[in-house]
C-alpha positions in Angstrom: -14.1 -31.6 19.3 -12.8 -29.2 17.2 -10.3 -26.6 18.6 -11.4 -23.1 17.7 -8.3 -22.0 17.6 -6.8 -24.6 15.8 -4.1 -23.4 13.5 -5.8 -25.2 10.1 -8.8 -23.1 11.0 -7.9 -19.5 12.1 -7.7 -17.6 8.6 -5.2 -14.5 7.6 -7.0 -12.7 4.5 -3.9 -10.7 2.5 -5.2 -7.6 0.3 -3.3 -6.9 -2.8 -3.6 -4.1 -5.3 -2.0 -1.4 -7.6 -4.2 1.5 -7.9 -3.7 4.1 -10.2 -2.0 6.9 -8.7 -0.8 9.6 -12.1 -4.3 12.3 -11.3 -5.6 13.6 -8.5 -8.5 11.4 -8.4 -6.5 8.6 -8.5 -4.5 9.3 -5.3 -8.3 10.3 -3.9 -9.3 7.1 -4.9 -6.4 4.7 -3.6 -6.2 6.9 0.1 -9.8 6.6 0.5 -9.8 2.5 -0.6 -6.6 2.1 1.7 -8.3 4.2 4.7 -11.6 1.7 4.3 -9.7 -1.6 4.7 -7.4 -0.6 7.5 -11.3 0.6 8.8 -11.5 -2.9 9.0 -8.5 -4.1 11.5 -6.0 -4.4 7.8 -2.9 -3.7 8.0 -0.2 -2.5 6.2 2.5 -6.0 5.7 4.3 -3.9 2.6 3.2 -0.7 0.8 0.3 -2.7 -1.0 -0.5 -5.2 0.6 -2.0 -5.7 3.4 -3.0 -8.7 6.1 -6.6 -9.5 8.9 -6.0 -12.0 10.9 -9.3 -13.8 12.1 -10.7 -16.4 13.8 -12.3 -18.4 11.4 -13.0 -18.9 7.4 -16.5 -18.0 8.0 -15.0 -14.4 10.2 -12.8 -14.2 6.7 -15.5 -14.4 5.1 -17.2 -11.5 6.1 -14.2 -9.5 6.2 -14.2 -10.4 2.9 -17.6 -9.6 1.4 -16.7 -6.1 3.0 -13.4 -5.6 0.8 -15.0 -6.7 -2.4 -18.0 -3.8 -1.9 -15.4 -0.9 -2.0 -13.3 -2.2 -4.5 -12.2 0.7 -7.3 -13.3 0.7 -10.2 -9.8 1.6 -11.9 -6.5 -0.9 -10.7 -6.4 -4.3 -10.1 -6.7 -6.0 -6.9 -5.8 -9.6 -5.4 -7.7 -10.9 -2.6 -6.1 -14.1 -0.9 -6.6 -16.2 2.4 -4.2 -18.4 4.0 -4.1 -20.4 7.5 -2.1 -19.6 10.5 0.0 -22.4 9.2 0.7 -21.4 5.8 1.0 -18.0 7.2 3.8 -19.4 9.9 5.7 -21.2 7.5 6.7 -17.8 5.9 10.0 -16.8 5.8 10.1 -12.9 6.3 13.7 -11.2 6.0 14.7 -7.6 7.0 17.6 -7.1 3.9 19.1 -10.2 4.8 18.2 -11.1 8.5 16.0 -13.3 9.1 12.1 -11.0 10.9 9.9 -12.2 12.4 6.5 -12.0 11.5 3.7 -10.1 12.9 1.8 -11.1 15.8 -1.9 -11.4 15.3 -3.7 -8.1 16.7 -6.5 -9.7 19.2 -9.5 -8.5 18.8 -12.1 -8.8 20.4 -15.4 -10.5 19.5 -19.1 -10.2 20.2 -21.8 -13.5 19.7 
């Protein structure tokens, strides 16, 4: 039987964005987009990179569709999915010091 929480099946979604902030309206759109992805369970990794841990590709697809529904008119947005195994191979540094990767947030799933 296929292990449900296999490191090749568990996914991470990365939303990378560069939105304009020149005008008050632009800043409002930026803040709204950021708040909406956070409300969907994304956490800030860096200023314009947000992550979400998903137990499966199917679950990741649901959250990707939600992000696509709220895309702003202006700006550049990238959405990328990687496996937990790939994410675990990332090397992170704070300055020259090796840092730990963020722990996945435990989420309750209802069937």
